[in-house]
PDB file as gemmi writes it, atoms N, CA and C in Angstrom:
CRYST1    1.000    1.000    1.000  90.00  90.00  90.00 P 1                      
ATOM      1  N   MET A   1       0.820  -1.185   0.000  1.00  0.00           N  
ATOM      2  CA  MET A   1       0.000   0.000   0.000  1.00  0.00           C  
ATOM      3  C   MET A   1       0.869   1.256   0.000  1.00  0.00           C  
ATOM      4  N   ALA A   2       1.995   1.204   0.698  1.00  0.00           N  
ATOM      5  CA  ALA A   2       2.893   2.361   0.736  1.00  0.00           C  
ATOM      6  C   ALA A   2       3.484   2.633  -0.643  1.00  0.00           C  
ATOM      7  N   LEU A   3       3.845   1.585  -1.361  1.00  0.00           N  
ATOM      8  CA  LEU A   3       4.385   1.767  -2.704  1.00  0.00           C  
ATOM      9  C   LEU A   3       3.347   2.394  -3.622  1.00  0.00           C  
ATOM     10  N   LEU A   4       2.122   1.937  -3.553  1.00  0.00           N  
ATOM     11  CA  LEU A   4       1.052   2.520  -4.357  1.00  0.00           C  
ATOM     12  C   LEU A   4       0.818   3.978  -3.967  1.00  0.00           C  
ATOM     13  N   THR A   5       0.880   4.275  -2.686  1.00  0.00           N  
ATOM     14  CA  THR A   5       0.687   5.646  -2.222  1.00  0.00           C  
ATOM     15  C   THR A   5       1.784   6.565  -2.758  1.00  0.00           C  
ATOM     16  N   THR A   6       3.018   6.087  -2.798  1.00  0.00           N  
ATOM     17  CA  THR A   6       4.087   6.919  -3.358  1.00  0.00           C  
ATOM     18  C   THR A   6       3.881   7.135  -4.856  1.00  0.00           C  
ATOM     19  N   GLU A   7       3.410   6.115  -5.567  1.00  0.00           N  
ATOM     20  CA  GLU A   7       3.138   6.263  -7.001  1.00  0.00           C  
ATOM     21  C   GLU A   7       2.013   7.266  -7.242  1.00  0.00           C  
ATOM     22  N   VAL A   8       0.962   7.187  -6.438  1.00  0.00           N  
ATOM     23  CA  VAL A   8      -0.157   8.121  -6.572  1.00  0.00           C  
ATOM     24  C   VAL A   8       0.314   9.547  -6.293  1.00  0.00           C  
ATOM     25  N   THR A   9       1.119   9.716  -5.254  1.00  0.00           N  
ATOM     26  CA  THR A   9       1.637  11.041  -4.918  1.00  0.00           C  
ATOM     27  C   THR A   9       2.479  11.596  -6.062  1.00  0.00           C  
ATOM     28  N   TRP A  10       3.343  10.776  -6.628  1.00  0.00           N  
ATOM     29  CA  TRP A  10       4.179  11.215  -7.742  1.00  0.00           C  
ATOM     30  C   TRP A  10       3.326  11.598  -8.949  1.00  0.00           C  
ATOM     31  N   LEU A  11       2.330  10.781  -9.271  1.00  0.00           N  
ATOM     32  CA  LEU A  11       1.460  11.092 -10.414  1.00  0.00           C  
ATOM     33  C   LEU A  11       0.681  12.384 -10.197  1.00  0.00           C  
ATOM     34  N   ARG A  12       0.251  12.621  -8.982  1.00  0.00           N  
ATOM     35  CA  ARG A  12      -0.461  13.877  -8.698  1.00  0.00           C  
ATOM     36  C   ARG A  12       0.468  15.073  -8.858  1.00  0.00           C  
ATOM     37  N   TRP A  13       1.724  14.950  -8.418  1.00  0.00           N  
ATOM     38  CA  TRP A  13       2.702  16.030  -8.615  1.00  0.00           C  
ATOM     39  C   TRP A  13       2.985  16.225 -10.101  1.00  0.00           C  
ATOM     40  N   PHE A  14       3.108  15.121 -10.823  1.00  0.00           N  
ATOM     41  CA  PHE A  14       3.367  15.164 -12.257  1.00  0.00           C  
ATOM     42  C   PHE A  14       2.236  15.889 -12.989  1.00  0.00           C  
ATOM     43  N   LEU A  15       1.000  15.553 -12.655  1.00  0.00           N  
ATOM     44  CA  LEU A  15      -0.144  16.211 -13.276  1.00  0.00           C  
ATOM     45  C   LEU A  15      -0.220  17.680 -12.877  1.00  0.00           C  
ATOM     46  N   ALA A  16       0.147  18.001 -11.644  1.00  0.00           N  
ATOM     47  CA  ALA A  16       0.150  19.397 -11.200  1.00  0.00           C  
ATOM     48  C   ALA A  16       1.152  20.221 -12.003  1.00  0.00           C  
ATOM     49  N   ASP A  17       2.283  19.622 -12.391  1.00  0.00           N  
ATOM     50  CA  ASP A  17       3.266  20.323 -13.226  1.00  0.00           C  
ATOM     51  C   ASP A  17       2.692  20.704 -14.588  1.00  0.00           C  
ATOM     52  N   PHE A  18       1.712  19.931 -15.059  1.00  0.00           N  
ATOM     53  CA  PHE A  18       1.063  20.224 -16.335  1.00  0.00           C  
ATOM     54  C   PHE A  18      -0.194  21.070 -16.160  1.00  0.00           C  
ATOM     55  N   GLY A  19      -0.465  21.499 -14.942  1.00  0.00           N  
ATOM     56  CA  GLY A  19      -1.609  22.360 -14.687  1.00  0.00           C  
ATOM     57  C   GLY A  19      -2.913  21.633 -14.433  1.00  0.00           C  
ATOM     58  N   VAL A  20      -2.853  20.323 -14.241  1.00  0.00           N  
ATOM     59  CA  VAL A  20      -4.058  19.551 -13.943  1.00  0.00           C  
ATOM     60  C   VAL A  20      -4.246  19.539 -12.427  1.00  0.00           C  
ATOM     61  N   SER A  21      -5.340  20.128 -11.991  1.00  0.00           N  
ATOM     62  CA  SER A  21      -5.604  20.220 -10.561  1.00  0.00           C  
ATOM     63  C   SER A  21      -6.503  19.069 -10.120  1.00  0.00           C  
ATOM     64  N   ILE A  22      -6.089  18.349  -9.096  1.00  0.00           N  
ATOM     65  CA  ILE A  22      -6.877  17.247  -8.534  1.00  0.00           C  
ATOM     66  C   ILE A  22      -7.233  17.641  -7.108  1.00  0.00           C  
ATOM     67  N   THR A  23      -8.517  17.805  -6.869  1.00  0.00           N  
ATOM     68  CA  THR A  23      -8.942  18.288  -5.557  1.00  0.00           C  
ATOM     69  C   THR A  23      -9.480  17.183  -4.662  1.00  0.00           C  
ATOM     70  N   THR A  24      -9.831  16.047  -5.237  1.00  0.00           N  
ATOM     71  CA  THR A  24     -10.369  14.963  -4.426  1.00  0.00           C  
ATOM     72  C   THR A  24      -9.286  13.918  -4.174  1.00  0.00           C  
ATOM     73  N   PRO A  25      -9.383  13.202  -3.064  1.00  0.00           N  
ATOM     74  CA  PRO A  25      -8.393  12.155  -2.799  1.00  0.00           C  
ATOM     75  C   PRO A  25      -8.524  11.014  -3.804  1.00  0.00           C  
ATOM     76  N   THR A  26      -7.404  10.376  -4.111  1.00  0.00           N  
ATOM     77  CA  THR A  26      -7.393   9.228  -5.007  1.00  0.00           C  
ATOM     78  C   THR A  26      -7.804   7.995  -4.217  1.00  0.00           C  
ATOM     79  N   LEU A  27      -8.760   7.255  -4.747  1.00  0.00           N  
ATOM     80  CA  LEU A  27      -9.272   6.078  -4.069  1.00  0.00           C  
ATOM     81  C   LEU A  27      -8.295   4.920  -4.224  1.00  0.00           C  
ATOM     82  N   VAL A  28      -7.905   4.322  -3.105  1.00  0.00           N  
ATOM     83  CA  VAL A  28      -7.025   3.157  -3.086  1.00  0.00           C  
ATOM     84  C   VAL A  28      -7.821   1.996  -2.501  1.00  0.00           C  
ATOM     85  N   LEU A  29      -7.984   0.956  -3.292  1.00  0.00           N  
ATOM     86  CA  LEU A  29      -8.735  -0.214  -2.857  1.00  0.00           C  
ATOM     87  C   LEU A  29      -7.777  -1.248  -2.280  1.00  0.00           C  
ATOM     88  N   SER A  30      -8.128  -1.808  -1.133  1.00  0.00           N  
ATOM     89  CA  SER A  30      -7.285  -2.799  -0.487  1.00  0.00           C  
ATOM     90  C   SER A  30      -8.146  -3.929   0.059  1.00  0.00           C  
ATOM     91  N   GLY A  31      -7.620  -5.121  -0.020  1.00  0.00           N  
ATOM     92  CA  GLY A  31      -8.314  -6.282   0.522  1.00  0.00           C  
ATOM     93  C   GLY A  31      -7.911  -6.593   1.942  1.00  0.00           C  
ATOM     94  N   SER A  32      -7.066  -5.777   2.534  1.00  0.00           N  
ATOM     95  CA  SER A  32      -6.578  -6.030   3.882  1.00  0.00           C  
ATOM     96  C   SER A  32      -7.158  -5.013   4.857  1.00  0.00           C  
ATOM     97  N   THR A  33      -8.066  -5.481   5.701  1.00  0.00           N  
ATOM     98  CA  THR A  33      -8.637  -4.576   6.698  1.00  0.00           C  
ATOM     99  C   THR A  33      -7.586  -4.169   7.731  1.00  0.00           C  
ATOM    100  N   ASP A  34      -6.627  -5.049   7.993  1.00  0.00           N  
ATOM    101  CA  ASP A  34      -5.560  -4.711   8.938  1.00  0.00           C  
ATOM    102  C   ASP A  34      -4.697  -3.568   8.410  1.00  0.00           C  
ATOM    103  N   ALA A  35      -4.330  -3.619   7.136  1.00  0.00           N  
ATOM    104  CA  ALA A  35      -3.514  -2.555   6.549  1.00  0.00           C  
ATOM    105  C   ALA A  35      -4.267  -1.226   6.556  1.00  0.00           C  
ATOM    106  N   ILE A  36      -5.551  -1.274   6.282  1.00  0.00           N  
ATOM    107  CA  ILE A  36      -6.355  -0.051   6.289  1.00  0.00           C  
ATOM    108  C   ILE A  36      -6.437   0.529   7.695  1.00  0.00           C  
ATOM    109  N   SER A  37      -6.653  -0.316   8.695  1.00  0.00           N  
ATOM    110  CA  SER A  37      -6.749   0.189  10.070  1.00  0.00           C  
ATOM    111  C   SER A  37      -5.417   0.739  10.559  1.00  0.00           C  
ATOM    112  N   ILE A  38      -4.303   0.120  10.177  1.00  0.00           N  
ATOM    113  CA  ILE A  38      -2.987   0.643  10.568  1.00  0.00           C  
ATOM    114  C   ILE A  38      -2.744   1.990   9.912  1.00  0.00           C  
ATOM    115  N   ALA A  39      -3.145   2.140   8.650  1.00  0.00           N  
ATOM    116  CA  ALA A  39      -2.927   3.400   7.935  1.00  0.00           C  
ATOM    117  C   ALA A  39      -3.837   4.509   8.452  1.00  0.00           C  
ATOM    118  N   ARG A  40      -4.991   4.166   8.970  1.00  0.00           N  
ATOM    119  CA  ARG A  40      -5.919   5.188   9.461  1.00  0.00           C  
ATOM    120  C   ARG A  40      -5.709   5.534  10.926  1.00  0.00           C  
ATOM    121  N   ASP A  41      -5.177   4.615  11.717  1.00  0.00           N  
ATOM    122  CA  ASP A  41      -5.062   4.787  13.160  1.00  0.00           C  
ATOM    123  C   ASP A  41      -3.742   5.452  13.516  1.00  0.00           C  
ATOM    124  N   PRO A  42      -3.779   6.614  14.173  1.00  0.00           N  
ATOM    125  CA  PRO A  42      -2.523   7.296  14.518  1.00  0.00           C  
ATOM    126  C   PRO A  42      -1.763   6.663  15.680  1.00  0.00           C  
ATOM    127  N   VAL A  43      -2.330   5.668  16.341  1.00  0.00           N  
ATOM    128  CA  VAL A  43      -1.664   5.010  17.462  1.00  0.00           C  
ATOM    129  C   VAL A  43      -0.578   4.084  16.922  1.00  0.00           C  
ATOM    130  N   LYS A  44       0.608   4.146  17.511  1.00  0.00           N  
ATOM    131  CA  LYS A  44       1.694   3.270  17.083  1.00  0.00           C  
ATOM    132  C   LYS A  44       1.431   1.870  17.617  1.00  0.00           C  
ATOM    133  N   HIS A  45       1.394   0.915  16.705  1.00  0.00           N  
ATOM    134  CA  HIS A  45       1.165  -0.468  17.087  1.00  0.00           C  
ATOM    135  C   HIS A  45       2.506  -1.143  17.376  1.00  0.00           C  
ATOM    136  N   GLU A  46       2.585  -1.877  18.466  1.00  0.00           N  
ATOM    137  CA  GLU A  46       3.843  -2.509  18.872  1.00  0.00           C  
ATOM    138  C   GLU A  46       4.303  -3.557  17.872  1.00  0.00           C  
ATOM    139  N   LEU A  47       3.391  -4.268  17.241  1.00  0.00           N  
ATOM    140  CA  LEU A  47       3.768  -5.346  16.341  1.00  0.00           C  
ATOM    141  C   LEU A  47       4.055  -4.878  14.912  1.00  0.00           C  
ATOM    142  N   THR A  48       4.047  -3.576  14.679  1.00  0.00           N  
ATOM    143  CA  THR A  48       4.269  -3.063  13.324  1.00  0.00           C  
ATOM    144  C   THR A  48       5.548  -2.236  13.226  1.00  0.00           C  
ATOM    145  N   LYS A  49       6.523  -2.526  14.072  1.00  0.00           N  
ATOM    146  CA  LYS A  49       7.779  -1.763  14.032  1.00  0.00           C  
ATOM    147  C   LYS A  49       8.496  -1.924  12.695  1.00  0.00           C  
ATOM    148  N   HIS A  50       8.410  -3.105  12.103  1.00  0.00           N  
ATOM    149  CA  HIS A  50       9.128  -3.373  10.864  1.00  0.00           C  
ATOM    150  C   HIS A  50       8.529  -2.642   9.664  1.00  0.00           C  
ATOM    151  N   ILE A  51       7.311  -2.145   9.795  1.00  0.00           N  
ATOM    152  CA  ILE A  51       6.696  -1.396   8.695  1.00  0.00           C  
ATOM    153  C   ILE A  51       6.423   0.042   9.110  1.00  0.00           C  
ATOM    154  N   GLY A  52       7.132   0.532  10.091  1.00  0.00           N  
ATOM    155  CA  GLY A  52       6.873   1.851  10.660  1.00  0.00           C  
ATOM    156  C   GLY A  52       6.940   2.984   9.663  1.00  0.00           C  
ATOM    157  N   VAL A  53       7.971   3.031   8.834  1.00  0.00           N  
ATOM    158  CA  VAL A  53       8.134   4.121   7.884  1.00  0.00           C  
ATOM    159  C   VAL A  53       7.036   4.075   6.832  1.00  0.00           C  
ATOM    160  N   ASP A  54       6.755   2.900   6.305  1.00  0.00           N  
ATOM    161  CA  ASP A  54       5.703   2.763   5.302  1.00  0.00           C  
ATOM    162  C   ASP A  54       4.342   3.132   5.886  1.00  0.00           C  
ATOM    163  N   ALA A  55       4.060   2.661   7.078  1.00  0.00           N  
ATOM    164  CA  ALA A  55       2.778   2.968   7.712  1.00  0.00           C  
ATOM    165  C   ALA A  55       2.661   4.451   8.005  1.00  0.00           C  
ATOM    166  N   PHE A  56       3.750   5.069   8.460  1.00  0.00           N  
ATOM    167  CA  PHE A  56       3.735   6.500   8.752  1.00  0.00           C  
ATOM    168  C   PHE A  56       3.479   7.313   7.484  1.00  0.00           C  
ATOM    169  N   TYR A  57       4.147   6.960   6.380  1.00  0.00           N  
ATOM    170  CA  TYR A  57       3.970   7.699   5.126  1.00  0.00           C  
ATOM    171  C   TYR A  57       2.543   7.557   4.600  1.00  0.00           C  
ATOM    172  N   THR A  58       2.020   6.333   4.613  1.00  0.00           N  
ATOM    173  CA  THR A  58       0.660   6.118   4.139  1.00  0.00           C  
ATOM    174  C   THR A  58      -0.339   6.855   5.017  1.00  0.00           C  
ATOM    175  N   ARG A  59      -0.139   6.799   6.331  1.00  0.00           N  
ATOM    176  CA  ARG A  59      -1.019   7.500   7.262  1.00  0.00           C  
ATOM    177  C   ARG A  59      -0.984   9.006   7.019  1.00  0.00           C  
ATOM    178  N   ALA A  60       0.194   9.554   6.758  1.00  0.00           N  
ATOM    179  CA  ALA A  60       0.309  10.989   6.492  1.00  0.00           C  
ATOM    180  C   ALA A  60      -0.435  11.379   5.219  1.00  0.00           C  
ATOM    181  N   GLN A  61      -0.355  10.544   4.196  1.00  0.00           N  
ATOM    182  CA  GLN A  61      -1.053  10.843   2.940  1.00  0.00           C  
ATOM    183  C   GLN A  61      -2.566  10.702   3.092  1.00  0.00           C  
ATOM    184  N   VAL A  62      -3.013   9.779   3.947  1.00  0.00           N  
ATOM    185  CA  VAL A  62      -4.449   9.649   4.219  1.00  0.00           C  
ATOM    186  C   VAL A  62      -4.943  10.888   4.948  1.00  0.00           C  
ATOM    187  N   GLN A  63      -4.185  11.349   5.945  1.00  0.00           N  
ATOM    188  CA  GLN A  63      -4.581  12.535   6.704  1.00  0.00           C  
ATOM    189  C   GLN A  63      -4.533  13.800   5.852  1.00  0.00           C  
ATOM    190  N   ALA A  64      -3.612  13.836   4.878  1.00  0.00           N  
ATOM    191  CA  ALA A  64      -3.531  14.987   3.979  1.00  0.00           C  
ATOM    192  C   ALA A  64      -4.552  14.896   2.844  1.00  0.00           C  
ATOM    193  N   GLN A  65      -5.344  13.853   2.833  1.00  0.00           N  
ATOM    194  CA  GLN A  65      -6.382  13.599   1.837  1.00  0.00           C  
ATOM    195  C   GLN A  65      -5.818  13.511   0.423  1.00  0.00           C  
ATOM    196  N   VAL A  66      -4.629  12.930   0.313  1.00  0.00           N  
ATOM    197  CA  VAL A  66      -4.071  12.604  -0.997  1.00  0.00           C  
ATOM    198  C   VAL A  66      -4.672  11.297  -1.477  1.00  0.00           C  
ATOM    199  N   VAL A  67      -4.808  10.337  -0.563  1.00  0.00           N  
ATOM    200  CA  VAL A  67      -5.437   9.054  -0.878  1.00  0.00           C  
ATOM    201  C   VAL A  67      -6.564   8.795   0.112  1.00  0.00           C  
ATOM    202  N   ALA A  68      -7.551   8.040  -0.339  1.00  0.00           N  
ATOM    203  CA  ALA A  68      -8.641   7.570   0.517  1.00  0.00           C  
ATOM    204  C   ALA A  68      -8.660   6.054   0.413  1.00  0.00           C  
ATOM    205  N   LEU A  69      -8.682   5.383   1.541  1.00  0.00           N  
ATOM    206  CA  LEU A  69      -8.616   3.928   1.562  1.00  0.00           C  
ATOM    207  C   LEU A  69     -10.016   3.332   1.637  1.00  0.00           C  
ATOM    208  N   GLN A  70     -10.223   2.277   0.875  1.00  0.00           N  
ATOM    209  CA  GLN A  70     -11.516   1.592   0.881  1.00  0.00           C  
ATOM    210  C   GLN A  70     -11.273   0.099   0.783  1.00  0.00           C  
ATOM    211  N   TYR A  71     -12.049  -0.652   1.550  1.00  0.00           N  
ATOM    212  CA  TYR A  71     -11.943  -2.111   1.535  1.00  0.00           C  
ATOM    213  C   TYR A  71     -12.684  -2.672   0.335  1.00  0.00           C  
ATOM    214  N   VAL A  72     -12.112  -3.685  -0.291  1.00  0.00           N  
ATOM    215  CA  VAL A  72     -12.768  -4.398  -1.377  1.00  0.00           C  
ATOM    216  C   VAL A  72     -12.580  -5.890  -1.113  1.00  0.00           C  
ATOM    217  N   THR A  73     -13.643  -6.658  -1.276  1.00  0.00           N  
ATOM    218  CA  THR A  73     -13.567  -8.092  -1.014  1.00  0.00           C  
ATOM    219  C   THR A  73     -12.690  -8.769  -2.059  1.00  0.00           C  
ATOM    220  N   SER A  74     -12.169  -9.913  -1.719  1.00  0.00           N  
ATOM    221  CA  SER A  74     -11.271 -10.604  -2.639  1.00  0.00           C  
ATOM    222  C   SER A  74     -11.991 -11.074  -3.898  1.00  0.00           C  
ATOM    223  N   GLU A  75     -13.295 -11.276  -3.828  1.00  0.00           N  
ATOM    224  CA  GLU A  75     -14.043 -11.693  -5.013  1.00  0.00           C  
ATOM    225  C   GLU A  75     -14.103 -10.602  -6.071  1.00  0.00           C  
ATOM    226  N   LEU A  76     -13.914  -9.349  -5.667  1.00  0.00           N  
ATOM    227  CA  LEU A  76     -14.021  -8.226  -6.603  1.00  0.00           C  
ATOM    228  C   LEU A  76     -12.675  -7.623  -6.992  1.00  0.00           C  
ATOM    229  N   GLN A  77     -11.583  -8.204  -6.541  1.00  0.00           N  
ATOM    230  CA  GLN A  77     -10.266  -7.652  -6.859  1.00  0.00           C  
ATOM    231  C   GLN A  77      -9.820  -8.127  -8.237  1.00  0.00           C  
ATOM    232  N   LEU A  78      -9.652  -7.178  -9.146  1.00  0.00           N  
ATOM    233  CA  LEU A  78      -9.260  -7.527 -10.510  1.00  0.00           C  
ATOM    234  C   LEU A  78      -7.862  -8.120 -10.579  1.00  0.00           C  
ATOM    235  N   ALA A  79      -6.991  -7.767  -9.653  1.00  0.00           N  
ATOM    236  CA  ALA A  79      -5.633  -8.309  -9.672  1.00  0.00           C  
ATOM    237  C   ALA A  79      -5.630  -9.815  -9.458  1.00  0.00           C  
ATOM    238  N   ASP A  80      -6.624 -10.323  -8.753  1.00  0.00           N  
ATOM    239  CA  ASP A  80      -6.706 -11.767  -8.528  1.00  0.00           C  
ATOM    240  C   ASP A  80      -6.901 -12.540  -9.825  1.00  0.00           C  
ATOM    241  N   PHE A  81      -7.434 -11.899 -10.829  1.00  0.00           N  
ATOM    242  CA  PHE A  81      -7.633 -12.547 -12.123  1.00  0.00           C  
ATOM    243  C   PHE A  81      -6.302 -13.036 -12.693  1.00  0.00           C  
ATOM    244  N   PHE A  82      -5.253 -12.281 -12.450  1.00  0.00           N  
ATOM    245  CA  PHE A  82      -3.941 -12.608 -12.995  1.00  0.00           C  
ATOM    246  C   PHE A  82      -3.105 -13.486 -12.069  1.00  0.00           C  
ATOM    247  N   MET A  83      -3.527 -13.642 -10.805  1.00  0.00           N  
ATOM    248  CA  MET A  83      -2.685 -14.344  -9.851  1.00  0.00           C  
ATOM    249  C   MET A  83      -3.279 -15.619  -9.279  1.00  0.00           C  
ATOM    250  N   LYS A  84      -4.592 -15.793  -9.359  1.00  0.00           N  
ATOM    251  CA  LYS A  84      -5.222 -16.941  -8.711  1.00  0.00           C  
ATOM    252  C   LYS A  84      -6.087 -17.714  -9.704  1.00  0.00           C  
ATOM    253  N   ALA A  85      -6.249 -18.985  -9.417  1.00  0.00           N  
ATOM    254  CA  ALA A  85      -7.160 -19.796 -10.226  1.00  0.00           C  
ATOM    255  C   ALA A  85      -8.596 -19.337  -9.955  1.00  0.00           C  
ATOM    256  N   GLN A  86      -9.406 -19.288 -11.002  1.00  0.00           N  
ATOM    257  CA  GLN A  86     -10.763 -18.788 -10.890  1.00  0.00           C  
ATOM    258  C   GLN A  86     -11.766 -19.836 -11.369  1.00  0.00           C  
ATOM    259  N   THR A  87     -12.960 -19.757 -10.834  1.00  0.00           N  
ATOM    260  CA  THR A  87     -14.052 -20.564 -11.373  1.00  0.00           C  
ATOM    261  C   THR A  87     -14.491 -19.918 -12.685  1.00  0.00           C  
ATOM    262  N   ILE A  88     -15.269 -20.616 -13.471  1.00  0.00           N  
ATOM    263  CA  ILE A  88     -15.722 -20.080 -14.750  1.00  0.00           C  
ATOM    264  C   ILE A  88     -16.591 -18.835 -14.545  1.00  0.00           C  
ATOM    265  N   VAL A  89     -17.355 -18.813 -13.449  1.00  0.00           N  
ATOM    266  CA  VAL A  89     -18.200 -17.649 -13.159  1.00  0.00           C  
ATOM    267  C   VAL A  89     -17.336 -16.426 -12.873  1.00  0.00           C  
ATOM    268  N   HIS A  90     -16.321 -16.589 -12.003  1.00  0.00           N  
ATOM    269  CA  HIS A  90     -15.426 -15.471 -11.704  1.00  0.00           C  
ATOM    270  C   HIS A  90     -14.622 -15.071 -12.934  1.00  0.00           C  
ATOM    271  N   HIS A  91     -14.186 -16.038 -13.712  1.00  0.00           N  
ATOM    272  CA  HIS A  91     -13.428 -15.753 -14.924  1.00  0.00           C  
ATOM    273  C   HIS A  91     -14.248 -14.889 -15.884  1.00  0.00           C  
ATOM    274  N   THR A  92     -15.491 -15.253 -16.106  1.00  0.00           N  
ATOM    275  CA  THR A  92     -16.375 -14.482 -16.977  1.00  0.00           C  
ATOM    276  C   THR A  92     -16.631 -13.092 -16.399  1.00  0.00           C  
ATOM    277  N   PHE A  93     -16.808 -13.006 -15.081  1.00  0.00           N  
ATOM    278  CA  PHE A  93     -17.030 -11.715 -14.424  1.00  0.00           C  
ATOM    279  C   PHE A  93     -15.830 -10.790 -14.632  1.00  0.00           C  
ATOM    280  N   PHE A  94     -14.612 -11.316 -14.419  1.00  0.00           N  
ATOM    281  CA  PHE A  94     -13.416 -10.494 -14.578  1.00  0.00           C  
ATOM    282  C   PHE A  94     -13.191 -10.096 -16.031  1.00  0.00           C  
ATOM    283  N   LEU A  95     -13.493 -10.975 -16.969  1.00  0.00           N  
ATOM    284  CA  LEU A  95     -13.370 -10.616 -18.379  1.00  0.00           C  
ATOM    285  C   LEU A  95     -14.308  -9.464 -18.727  1.00  0.00           C  
ATOM    286  N   ALA A  96     -15.505  -9.486 -18.188  1.00  0.00           N  
ATOM    287  CA  ALA A  96     -16.444  -8.385 -18.422  1.00  0.00           C  
ATOM    288  C   ALA A  96     -15.935  -7.092 -17.793  1.00  0.00           C  
ATOM    289  N   LYS A  97     -15.372  -7.180 -16.587  1.00  0.00           N  
ATOM    290  CA  LYS A  97     -14.834  -5.998 -15.917  1.00  0.00           C  
ATOM    291  C   LYS A  97     -13.662  -5.390 -16.684  1.00  0.00           C  
ATOM    292  N   LEU A  98     -12.862  -6.252 -17.303  1.00  0.00           N  
ATOM    293  CA  LEU A  98     -11.700  -5.788 -18.071  1.00  0.00           C  
ATOM    294  C   LEU A  98     -12.061  -5.416 -19.501  1.00  0.00           C  
ATOM    295  N   SER A  99     -13.334  -5.522 -19.853  1.00  0.00           N  
ATOM    296  CA  SER A  99     -13.832  -5.209 -21.201  1.00  0.00           C  
ATOM    297  C   SER A  99     -13.181  -6.076 -22.268  1.00  0.00           C  
ATOM    298  N   VAL A 100     -12.939  -7.325 -21.929  1.00  0.00           N  
ATOM    299  CA  VAL A 100     -12.383  -8.281 -22.882  1.00  0.00           C  
ATOM    300  C   VAL A 100     -13.549  -8.973 -23.572  1.00  0.00           C  
ATOM    301  N   VAL A 101     -13.524  -8.998 -24.903  1.00  0.00           N  
ATOM    302  CA  VAL A 101     -14.601  -9.622 -25.656  1.00  0.00           C  
ATOM    303  C   VAL A 101     -14.005 -10.663 -26.604  1.00  0.00           C  
ATOM    304  N   GLU A 102     -14.841 -11.557 -27.038  1.00  0.00           N  
ATOM    305  CA  GLU A 102     -14.429 -12.571 -28.021  1.00  0.00           C  
ATOM    306  C   GLU A 102     -14.146 -11.882 -29.353  1.00  0.00           C  
ATOM    307  N   PRO A 103     -13.102 -12.310 -30.066  1.00  0.00           N  
ATOM    308  CA  PRO A 103     -12.852 -11.708 -31.374  1.00  0.00           C  
ATOM    309  C   PRO A 103     -13.965 -12.092 -32.353  1.00  0.00           C  
ATOM    310  N   PRO A 104     -14.271 -11.214 -33.302  1.00  0.00           N  
ATOM    311  CA  PRO A 104     -15.357 -11.511 -34.235  1.00  0.00           C  
ATOM    312  C   PRO A 104     -15.050 -12.640 -35.184  1.00  0.00           C  
TER     313      PRO A 104                                                      
END                                                                             
């Protein structure tokens, strides 16, 4: 999530250099409720020392309203299409979401 947040921040700066103003936070979808709670909660968690810098940066960007975090269930994550085996129903659903159609 921290890597994505840095990419979003860079893209927003890049667009600002071209005069494109973005006033709303960029929506970041995550399947991890724990990661979202760590990024939103300003309390330092004892078991997250190893991710302290990443959590601090993401939390700062959330508070600055650069990014907004939202939970998405694993059934709706498009990235899973490329990484996990799918049932035919999920496969068809993801193909529709990606706008993939049968060739004529």
